[in-house]
C-alpha positions as CSV (number, residue, x, y, z in Angstrom):
1,M,-14.6,118.8,-167.5
2,L,-16.2,122.0,-167.6
3,R,-13.5,123.5,-165.3
4,E,-10.7,122.1,-167.8
5,S,-12.9,123.7,-170.7
6,Q,-12.7,127.2,-168.8
7,D,-9.0,126.7,-168.1
8,L,-8.4,126.0,-171.8
9,A,-10.5,128.8,-173.0
10,F,-9.0,131.3,-170.6
11,R,-5.4,130.3,-171.7
12,S,-6.4,130.4,-175.3
13,G,-7.4,134.2,-174.8
14,D,-11.0,133.8,-176.3
15,R,-12.9,135.8,-173.9
16,L,-16.2,134.8,-175.4
17,T,-15.4,131.2,-175.1
18,A,-14.1,131.4,-171.7
19,G,-17.3,133.7,-170.6
20,R,-19.6,130.7,-172.0
21,A,-17.5,128.0,-170.2
22,D,-17.7,130.3,-166.9
23,A,-21.6,130.5,-167.4
24,N,-22.1,126.8,-168.0
25,L,-19.9,126.1,-164.8
26,G,-22.1,128.5,-162.8
27,E,-25.3,126.8,-163.6
28,V,-23.6,123.4,-163.0
29,L,-22.3,124.5,-159.5
30,R,-25.6,126.3,-158.4
31,Q,-27.3,122.7,-159.4
32,L,-24.8,121.1,-157.1
33,G,-25.4,123.7,-154.2
34,D,-22.3,125.3,-154.4
35,L,-23.6,129.0,-154.4
36,D,-20.3,130.6,-153.7
37,G,-18.6,128.8,-156.6
38,A,-21.8,129.5,-158.8
39,E,-21.6,133.3,-158.2
40,Q,-17.9,133.6,-158.8
41,A,-18.4,131.7,-162.1
42,H,-21.4,134.1,-163.0
43,E,-19.4,137.1,-162.1
44,K,-16.4,136.1,-164.5
45,A,-18.9,135.4,-167.1
46,L,-20.6,138.9,-166.6
47,A,-17.0,140.5,-166.6
48,A,-16.2,138.7,-170.0
49,A,-19.6,140.0,-171.4
50,M,-19.3,143.5,-170.4
51,E,-15.5,143.4,-171.8
52,I,-16.8,142.1,-175.2
53,G,-19.9,144.1,-175.0
54,T,-22.5,141.3,-175.6
55,A,-25.8,142.7,-174.5
56,L,-27.2,138.9,-174.2
57,G,-24.4,137.9,-171.9
58,I,-24.8,140.8,-169.8
59,S,-28.7,140.2,-169.5
60,S,-28.4,136.3,-168.8
61,Q,-25.4,136.8,-166.3
62,F,-27.5,139.3,-164.3
63,F,-30.3,136.9,-164.5
64,N,-28.4,134.0,-163.2
65,L,-26.8,136.1,-160.5
66,G,-30.2,137.2,-159.4
67,L,-31.5,133.8,-158.9
68,I,-28.4,133.0,-156.8
69,H,-28.8,136.0,-154.4
70,K,-32.4,134.8,-154.3
71,D,-31.5,131.2,-153.5
72,R,-29.3,132.9,-150.5
73,G,-32.4,135.1,-149.2
74,A,-30.2,138.3,-150.2
75,L,-33.7,139.7,-151.8
76,R,-32.6,143.3,-152.4
77,E,-29.6,142.4,-154.2
78,A,-31.6,139.8,-156.3
79,Y,-34.1,142.4,-157.1
80,T,-31.5,144.7,-158.5
81,Q,-29.9,142.2,-160.6
82,L,-33.0,140.7,-161.9
83,E,-34.2,144.4,-162.7
84,Q,-31.1,144.8,-164.4
85,A,-31.6,141.8,-166.4
86,L,-35.0,142.6,-167.5
87,S,-33.9,146.0,-168.6
88,W,-31.2,144.4,-170.7
89,F,-33.7,142.1,-172.2
90,H,-35.8,145.0,-173.3
91,R,-33.0,147.1,-174.6
92,I,-32.2,144.0,-177.2
93,D,-36.0,142.9,-177.5
94,Y,-34.9,139.4,-176.0
95,R,-37.9,138.0,-174.6
96,I,-37.4,134.5,-174.2
97,E,-36.1,134.7,-170.6
98,E,-38.2,137.9,-169.8
99,G,-41.0,135.7,-168.3
100,R,-38.6,133.9,-166.1
101,A,-37.0,137.3,-164.7
102,G,-40.7,138.4,-164.2
103,A,-41.9,135.4,-162.4
104,A,-38.7,135.4,-160.1
105,L,-39.4,139.4,-159.3
106,A,-42.8,138.6,-158.5
107,S,-41.8,136.0,-155.9
108,I,-40.0,139.0,-154.3
109,H,-42.7,141.3,-154.4
110,L,-44.8,138.8,-152.7
111,A,-42.1,138.0,-150.0
112,E,-42.0,141.8,-149.3
113,G,-45.8,141.8,-148.9
114,D,-46.7,143.8,-152.3
115,S,-49.1,141.2,-153.8
116,A,-50.6,143.7,-156.3
117,K,-47.2,144.0,-157.7
118,A,-46.6,140.4,-157.6
119,S,-49.8,139.8,-159.7
120,E,-49.1,142.3,-162.1
121,R,-45.6,140.8,-162.7
122,L,-47.0,137.3,-163.0
123,T,-49.8,138.2,-165.5
124,E,-47.0,139.8,-167.7
125,A,-44.6,137.0,-167.1
126,L,-47.6,134.3,-168.1
127,A,-48.4,136.4,-171.2
128,V,-44.8,136.9,-172.5
129,S,-43.8,133.2,-172.0
130,R,-46.9,131.8,-173.8
131,S,-46.1,134.3,-176.7
132,T,-42.6,133.1,-176.9
133,R,-43.5,129.6,-176.2
134,M,-41.0,129.5,-173.3
135,I,-42.4,126.7,-171.2
136,E,-40.2,127.0,-168.2
137,G,-41.2,130.7,-168.0
138,E,-44.8,129.7,-168.2
139,I,-44.6,127.0,-165.6
140,E,-42.8,129.5,-163.2
141,A,-45.5,132.0,-163.7
142,L,-48.1,129.5,-163.3
143,Q,-46.5,128.4,-160.1
144,G,-46.3,131.9,-158.8
145,L,-50.1,132.7,-159.8
146,A,-50.9,129.6,-157.8
147,E,-49.0,130.7,-154.6
148,L,-50.5,134.0,-154.6
149,G,-54.0,132.5,-155.1
150,F,-53.2,130.4,-152.1
151,H,-52.3,133.2,-149.8
152,E,-55.2,135.2,-151.1
153,G,-57.6,132.3,-150.2
154,E,-58.2,131.5,-153.8
155,L,-57.6,127.9,-153.7
156,D,-60.0,126.9,-156.6
157,E,-57.8,129.3,-158.9
158,A,-54.7,128.1,-157.1
159,L,-55.2,124.4,-158.2
160,Q,-56.3,125.2,-161.7
161,S,-52.9,127.2,-162.1
162,E,-51.1,124.1,-160.6
163,E,-52.9,121.6,-162.8
164,S,-52.0,124.0,-165.8
165,A,-48.3,123.7,-164.7
166,L,-48.4,120.1,-164.6
167,Q,-50.1,119.7,-168.1
168,R,-47.4,121.8,-169.5
169,L,-44.6,119.5,-168.0
170,I,-45.9,116.5,-170.1
171,R,-43.4,115.6,-172.7
172,Q,-40.8,117.8,-170.8
173,H,-37.5,115.9,-169.7
174,R,-36.9,118.4,-167.0
175,P,-36.9,116.4,-163.5
176,A,-35.8,119.3,-161.5
177,L,-38.5,121.5,-162.9
178,A,-41.0,118.7,-162.4
179,A,-39.9,118.1,-158.9
180,R,-40.9,121.6,-157.8
181,V,-44.3,121.6,-159.6
182,L,-45.0,118.2,-157.9
183,A,-44.0,119.4,-154.5
184,S,-46.0,122.8,-154.8
185,S,-49.1,120.8,-156.1
186,A,-48.8,118.3,-153.1
187,D,-48.6,121.0,-150.4
188,L,-51.6,122.8,-152.1
189,L,-53.6,119.5,-152.2
190,A,-52.9,118.6,-148.5
191,H,-54.6,122.0,-147.7
192,T,-57.7,121.1,-149.5
193,G,-57.7,117.7,-147.6
194,N,-56.9,115.7,-150.6
195,V,-53.9,114.1,-148.6
196,S,-53.9,110.8,-150.6
197,L,-53.2,112.5,-154.0
198,A,-51.0,115.2,-152.1
199,R,-48.8,112.3,-150.9
200,R,-48.7,110.8,-154.1
201,R,-47.5,113.9,-155.9
202,L,-45.0,114.2,-153.3
203,T,-43.7,110.6,-153.9
204,Q,-43.4,111.7,-157.7
205,A,-41.7,114.7,-156.7
206,E,-39.0,113.0,-154.8
207,A,-38.3,110.6,-157.4
208,A,-38.0,113.5,-159.9
209,S,-35.6,115.1,-157.8
210,R,-33.3,112.1,-157.4
211,R,-33.3,112.1,-161.3
212,S,-32.3,115.7,-161.4
213,A,-29.5,115.6,-158.7
214,D,-30.2,119.3,-158.1
215,R,-29.4,119.8,-154.6
216,L,-31.5,123.0,-154.2
217,V,-34.4,121.1,-155.3
218,S,-33.4,118.2,-153.2
219,C,-33.2,120.6,-150.1
220,R,-36.5,122.3,-150.8
221,L,-38.3,118.7,-151.0
222,L,-37.0,117.9,-147.4
223,G,-38.9,120.7,-146.1
224,T,-42.0,119.6,-147.7
225,G,-41.4,115.9,-146.6
226,A,-40.9,117.1,-143.1
227,R,-44.1,118.9,-143.1
228,F,-46.0,116.0,-144.4
229,S,-44.4,113.8,-141.8
230,F,-45.3,116.0,-139.0
231,C,-48.9,116.3,-140.5
232,E,-49.1,112.5,-140.5
233,G,-47.8,112.3,-136.7
234,D,-44.6,110.6,-137.8
235,L,-42.2,112.7,-135.5
236,A,-38.8,110.9,-136.2
237,A,-39.3,111.0,-139.9
238,S,-40.0,115.1,-139.8
239,R,-37.2,115.5,-137.6
240,S,-34.8,113.3,-139.6
241,A,-36.1,115.3,-142.8
242,S,-35.5,118.8,-141.2
243,E,-32.1,118.0,-139.7
244,E,-31.0,116.8,-143.1
245,Q,-32.3,119.8,-144.4
246,L,-30.7,122.1,-142.1
247,G,-27.3,120.5,-142.7
248,L,-27.7,120.8,-146.4
249,A,-29.0,124.3,-146.4
250,R,-26.3,125.5,-144.2
251,R,-23.5,123.9,-146.4
252,M,-25.0,125.7,-149.3
253,R,-25.5,128.9,-147.5
254,A,-29.4,129.1,-148.5
255,R,-30.6,131.0,-145.9
256,P,-34.4,130.6,-146.7
257,L,-34.1,126.9,-146.5
258,E,-32.3,127.0,-143.4
259,A,-35.2,128.9,-141.8
260,T,-37.6,126.4,-143.2
261,A,-35.7,123.6,-141.5
262,L,-35.3,125.7,-138.2
263,R,-39.3,125.9,-138.3
264,G,-39.5,122.1,-139.3
265,L,-37.3,121.4,-135.9
266,A,-39.6,123.8,-133.9
267,R,-42.5,121.8,-134.7
268,I,-40.9,118.8,-133.5
269,A,-39.6,120.3,-130.4
270,W,-42.9,121.7,-129.5
271,A,-44.7,118.5,-130.2
272,G,-42.1,116.8,-127.6
273,G,-42.7,119.2,-124.8
274,E,-39.4,121.2,-125.5
275,T,-40.7,124.5,-125.2
276,P,-37.6,126.7,-124.6
277,R,-36.0,125.0,-127.7
278,A,-39.1,125.5,-129.9
279,L,-39.0,129.2,-129.4
280,D,-35.3,129.5,-129.9
281,L,-35.5,127.8,-133.2
282,L,-38.5,130.0,-134.3
283,R,-36.7,133.1,-133.2
284,E,-33.6,132.2,-135.0
285,A,-35.7,131.4,-138.0
286,R,-37.4,134.7,-137.8
287,G,-34.0,136.7,-137.3
288,I,-32.9,135.1,-140.9
289,A,-36.4,136.3,-142.4
290,E,-36.0,139.5,-141.0
291,K,-32.6,139.9,-142.7
292,S,-33.5,138.7,-145.8
293,G,-36.5,141.5,-146.1
294,D,-39.0,138.5,-146.3
295,R,-42.0,139.9,-144.5
296,L,-44.4,137.4,-145.4
297,T,-42.2,134.5,-143.8
298,V,-41.3,137.0,-140.7
299,T,-45.3,137.0,-140.2
300,E,-45.9,133.5,-140.6
301,I,-43.3,132.7,-137.9
302,S,-44.8,135.4,-135.7
303,V,-48.0,133.6,-135.9
304,E,-45.9,130.2,-134.8
305,L,-44.6,132.2,-131.9
306,A,-47.8,133.6,-130.9
307,G,-49.3,130.1,-130.6
308,A,-46.4,128.9,-128.8
309,D,-46.7,132.0,-126.2
310,L,-50.5,131.2,-125.8
311,E,-49.7,127.5,-125.1
312,S,-47.1,128.7,-122.6
313,G,-49.1,130.9,-120.9
314,D,-47.8,134.3,-122.1
315,F,-51.2,135.7,-123.3
316,D,-50.3,139.2,-123.6
317,A,-47.2,138.5,-125.6
318,S,-49.2,136.2,-127.6
319,L,-52.1,138.6,-128.3
320,K,-49.5,141.3,-129.3
321,L,-47.9,139.0,-132.1
322,A,-51.3,137.7,-133.4
323,R,-52.9,141.1,-133.8
324,E,-49.8,142.5,-135.4
325,A,-49.8,139.6,-138.0
326,A,-53.6,139.7,-138.5
327,D,-53.3,143.5,-139.4
328,W,-50.6,142.7,-141.9
329,Y,-52.5,139.8,-143.2
330,H,-55.7,142.0,-143.2
331,D,-53.7,144.8,-145.4
332,R,-53.1,142.5,-148.0
333,H,-56.2,140.2,-148.0
334,F,-54.5,137.2,-147.0
335,S,-56.4,134.3,-145.7
336,A,-53.9,133.5,-142.9
337,E,-55.5,136.3,-141.0
338,S,-58.2,133.7,-139.8
339,L,-55.3,131.8,-138.1
340,A,-53.9,135.2,-136.1
341,L,-57.5,136.2,-135.4
342,A,-58.2,132.6,-133.9
343,I,-55.1,132.8,-131.7
344,A,-55.8,136.3,-130.6
345,A,-59.5,135.3,-129.8
346,E,-58.1,132.5,-127.3
347,D,-55.8,134.9,-125.9
348,L,-58.7,137.3,-125.2
349,L,-60.6,134.5,-123.7
350,R,-57.6,133.6,-121.2
351,L,-57.3,137.2,-120.3
352,Q,-61.0,137.3,-119.3
353,R,-62.2,139.5,-121.9
354,P,-64.8,137.3,-123.5
355,A,-66.8,139.9,-125.5
356,E,-63.6,140.8,-127.6
357,A,-62.8,137.2,-127.9
358,R,-66.1,136.5,-129.3
359,D,-65.7,139.1,-131.9
360,L,-62.4,137.9,-133.1
361,A,-63.6,134.4,-133.4
362,V,-66.7,135.5,-135.6
363,R,-64.2,137.4,-137.8
364,A,-61.5,134.3,-137.9
365,R,-64.6,131.7,-139.0
366,A,-65.9,134.1,-141.5
367,L,-62.5,134.3,-143.3
368,V,-61.6,130.9,-143.5
369,P,-61.5,129.8,-147.6
370,E,-64.0,127.1,-148.1
371,M,-61.4,125.2,-149.9
372,D,-58.7,125.2,-147.0
373,H,-59.6,122.2,-145.0
374,E,-56.3,122.4,-143.2
375,L,-57.0,125.7,-141.9
376,R,-60.3,125.5,-141.0
377,L,-59.4,122.5,-139.0
378,E,-56.4,124.6,-137.3
379,I,-58.7,127.2,-136.0
380,A,-61.5,124.8,-134.8
381,P,-60.1,124.3,-131.2
382,A,-59.9,127.9,-130.5
383,L,-63.2,128.9,-131.9
384,A,-64.7,126.0,-129.7
385,R,-63.4,127.3,-126.7
386,V,-64.7,130.4,-127.4
387,E,-68.0,129.1,-128.0
388,A,-68.0,126.7,-124.9
389,A,-67.1,130.1,-122.6
390,Q,-70.1,132.0,-124.4
391,G,-72.4,129.3,-123.0
392,D,-72.9,127.1,-126.0
393,P,-70.8,123.9,-124.9
394,G,-73.0,121.9,-127.2
395,K,-72.4,123.6,-130.4
396,A,-68.7,123.7,-129.4
397,L,-68.7,120.0,-129.3
398,R,-70.5,119.2,-132.4
399,D,-68.0,121.4,-134.1
400,L,-65.3,119.5,-132.6
401,G,-66.5,116.3,-133.0
402,S,-66.8,117.2,-136.9
403,A,-63.1,118.4,-136.9
404,I,-62.0,115.3,-135.2
405,T,-63.7,113.1,-137.7
406,E,-62.4,115.0,-140.8
407,A,-58.8,115.4,-139.3
408,E,-58.6,111.6,-138.7
409,Q,-60.0,110.8,-142.1
410,A,-57.5,113.1,-143.6
411,G,-54.7,112.0,-141.5
412,F,-54.0,115.2,-140.0
413,V,-52.6,114.0,-136.5
414,P,-51.7,117.0,-134.7
415,V,-54.8,118.9,-135.6
416,A,-56.7,116.0,-134.5
417,F,-54.9,115.8,-131.2
418,E,-55.5,119.6,-130.7
419,A,-59.1,119.3,-131.3
420,R,-59.7,116.3,-129.0
421,L,-57.9,118.2,-126.3
422,A,-60.4,120.9,-126.8
423,K,-63.1,118.6,-126.6
424,G,-61.7,116.7,-123.6
425,E,-61.3,119.9,-121.7
426,I,-65.1,120.8,-122.3
427,L,-66.1,117.3,-121.4
428,S,-64.2,117.3,-118.3
429,S,-65.9,120.4,-117.0
430,R,-68.9,118.4,-117.1
431,G,-67.1,115.6,-115.2
432,E,-66.6,113.1,-118.2
433,T,-62.8,112.6,-118.2
434,E,-62.5,109.4,-120.6
435,D,-61.7,111.6,-123.8
436,L,-59.0,113.1,-121.9
437,R,-57.5,109.8,-120.6
438,L,-57.5,108.3,-124.0
439,L,-56.1,111.3,-125.6
440,Q,-53.2,111.2,-123.0
441,K,-52.4,107.6,-124.0
442,D,-52.6,108.3,-128.0
443,A,-50.4,111.4,-127.7
444,E,-47.7,109.7,-125.6
445,A,-47.6,106.8,-127.6
446,K,-47.1,109.3,-130.9
447,G,-44.4,111.1,-129.0
448,F,-46.6,114.5,-128.8
449,R,-45.8,115.0,-125.2
450,W,-46.9,118.5,-125.1
451,I,-50.6,117.5,-125.8
452,A,-50.1,114.6,-123.3
453,R,-49.2,117.0,-120.6
454,R,-51.9,119.3,-121.4
455,A,-54.3,116.4,-120.9
456,A,-52.7,115.4,-117.9
457,G,-53.1,118.8,-116.4
458,A,-56.6,119.1,-117.5
459,L,-57.1,116.0,-115.5
460,A,-55.2,117.0,-112.7
461,N,-57.5,120.2,-112.2
462,K,-60.4,118.1,-112.4
463,T,-59.3,115.8,-109.7
464,A,-58.2,118.6,-107.7
465,G,-61.4,120.6,-108.1
466,P,-64.4,120.8,-105.7
């Protein structure tokens, strides 16, 4: 129907009507995941607006094209077009979409590592959206502030921003927007350990996504669902969601979502003991992020590669990656520095540099935000190994016992397995092997072959020892 309207408008010679038809078509095609078709339609609408000289049409089409390039991971192109849109909005004093453009620009600043500029943009976007009563702009600014707060370790502020965004959705019939907000809220709640509420929010997000028929939103939700399933120990469901996301992202040529899917499949491959494949998938994902200029994602993947190198025994490579990531996070005051430092500490321990390992472990523990339960549990095994090596296995075992209990209560299966492995290794050094035997059995049953092999290896070393 939209294409028919477009053809009729073009044949009539009415450039204004034709431009509007192209713009409407572009918005629909973007929702359907046809980013190429959407770009072509908005380019035609932009050309018509420039020919006629309608400033609002020009600014709106620059804005739409900026969003499409952002979907594709072409951050520099997106930035240029969004800045042009903002410039035109200012020129004609049209403030309605100004907040949305500012929020989109803020997300690019954050991806590039400029958290100060991101914060400035988001504060401005929230203010202008509230002054113009532009609810979508307000929600997008609040979500941006929540994401920034999460990275900076301010989870209480992040949660407040997410809850404010959810409140603004009340009585709004915007299922695609609701799906995005609910999924983001679910991810944040999982980090705080409130997994039951997080899962309910994710279920609500999936229902809203089905109502919206927005394929970009559906594709993003597949990645969120894959992460939840992995954390719950359901490798089959996680693999299925990541594979579906990868196929959809590649058809749409949405490179950031493709990278997310590759990271999800890398987690599955690693858990299943397919180390070379996991490393290949992570390197492919990092290549996509590097080409996009997304330094935040590049650094996150570098930490994942550091963890993989650590577990595969390449301690020097792991240490280099972990330290580079820790430095990048440190310069921006991002809480993920603690995870990078924990990996580096364990590398140093394996390289027989215990004093350096202890110093980094102390720093890692101090940097974990109080409310980020998932991060604290994730670094617990590395810190416990350093403690045990420093001659305090009792404290290490107590810390691991608490971490295991909390992880199992929350349903964080991989994290619980990692903590159980560290505990079993410490106990086996005292001749107690039952924990490792139970872990090997449980990990095999869940398909976590890498953990099962590590447990079996520790048992074999104990049997072969003096």
